[in-house]
N, C-alpha and C positions, 0 to 999 in steps of 0.2 A: 520701892521708890528709892532712887539714888540720892545720896547726900546733897548733890548740887541742885536737886529739884526742890528741896525743903529748906535750904540754907537761907539765912537772913540776907536780903539784898544789901543791907548796910555792911555786913561782913565782906561780901564779895567786892563791893566798891572799895573798901579799905585794902583788901588784898591786891586788887588790880592797881591801886595807887602806888604800891611798893614794888611792882614788877619793873625791872629795868627795861628801857626802850628796846634793847637788843632782843629781849625775850618776850615782849608784849604779844607779838603775833603767834608765838609758838607754844606758849604755856597755856593749856586749856583751863577754863574755869573749873572743871571737874577735878583736875589735878591740884589746883590751888586749894580748893575746898577740902579735898582728901588730906592734903598735907596739914592744913589748918586743924582739921578734926583730930588727926593723929597727935599733933603737938598739944592741942588743947586738952585732950582727954587721956593722954598717955598711951603707950603702945609697946608691946614686946617686939624688938627688932629680930631677935633670935632667942635661943635658950639662955643666953648669958646677959645680953644687953637689953635695957628697958628705957624708953623715953618717958621721963617723969611728966605728969600733967603740968600745964602752964596756964597762966591767966590769958585772957583774950589779947591784951596788949603785948605780953611776952611772946605769945604765939605769933602774932603779926610781925613783931620785931625780929624774931628768929627767922621767919620766912624771908623778910627783907634782907637780912644779913646773908642767908644762904643763897638767895637769888643773885645778890650783888657779886658774891664769890663765883657762882656758876656762870654769870654773864661774861666774866673774864675769859672763860674757856671757849667762847664762841668767836672764831676768827674767820672772816670772809664767809659767814653764813654756815659754817660746818664746825663740828666738834671733833677734836683729835682725842682718840681713846686708846687704851692699852689693856692687854690681857695676857696672862700666861696660862698655858695648858701643860700639865704634868704628863710625862710619858716616859716609858722606858726606851722608846725609839724616836728621838726627835727628828731624825732624817726622814722617817716615814711621813710625819706630819708635813714637813717642808717640801719634800719631793713628791709624795704620792697622794696623801689624803686631801690636799687642797686643790687638786687638779679639777675637781668639780665642786659646785657650791655645796657647802655643808653648814650645819648650825654651829655657830661659834659661841652661843650662849648669850645671856642677858646681863651678866655681871662683868663690868668693865671698870676701868679707872681713868681719871684724867691725867694721872701722873705715871710716867714710866718707872719712876723710883718707888712708887707705892705698890705696884703689882707684885704679889708674892705667891708662891705656891705653898700648899699645905702638906704635901706628902714629901717623900724623899727621893722621888725620881727626878730625872732631868727635866728641864723646862723648855718650852718654845714660847718666845715672846711674840705677840702680834701687835702691830700698830695699824690702826684703822681710822677712818673718818665716817661720821654719820651726820645726817641732817638733824637739826634740833627736834623735828617732829618724831624722830625715832626714839626719843628719850621718854621714859616713864618719869615725868617730872615730879609727881607726888612722892614716889619713893626716893628719887634723887635729892629732892629738897630736904626731906626728913633726914636722910643720911648725911647731908652736908652741915646740918645744924650742930653747933658746938664742936665742930671738927670730929664728929663721930667717925666718919669715913671720908675717903676721897674717892667715892664710888659713883659711877654713872650706871644707872639701871636702864636697860633698853626695853622697849616693848617687844614681846615675843614675835618673831617673824620679821622684825624690822630689817631693812636692807643695811648692810655694812660694806663699806668700800675698803677692802683690805689693801693696805699700802705695802707692807712688808712683814716678813716673819723671820725670826732668828732662831736657831743659831746661824743660819746661812745669810740672813739679811737680804734675801731675794725680794726684789720689788715686782710683785705680780699684779698689783692694782685690780684684783678681781672682786666681784660682788658676791657676798655671802649673806646669810640670814642670822639674826639673833636667835 
C-alpha cells in the first residue's frame, strides 16, 4: 500500500493548502505526502547528508517554504534547468552525441551558477526546459528545504527540451529524455 493511500485526509488538506497556485495542478498528492513523510520521519539523502525528523507543523512549514521557492522557478508554465556533464571530449557531446535523443539524466539544477562537476575533466553545460509534470516533486521539495540543494529531480524518462549546450552554445532545441 502506498503512503498516499493510508495518509490522514487532514494532513493532505493541510499540505494542499500551502501549495502555491502556480503548482497546485502539477504537484501530485502522492509527491506531497512522500515529501511530508520524509521530513516528518527523517531520511538519508545520501551517504553524508541526513534530513532530521521534524514535527508535523515544522514539516508542513518546510514544505510550504520549499514550494514557495520552487514556484518562483516556473515561468510561462515551464521550468528552466541546467546540468553539466563531465567529459574528456566536450566537442563530441556538442557536435556528435546530441544529434539523436539520449538520456541526459534526472539530476538538474534551477541555477546555472549552482551546477558543478565532480571530476577533473572538462564540462559541457546544458540549458533546458521541462514541463512541471516532468519533475519528481517529492525529492525536489525535500532537497529545497533549508537550502540543502538547488536541485531539480526529474522523473526518469521525462521529456527535456534542450535549448543549448556549451562550450559552443549551440541552440538546437531538441527533445531528449531524463
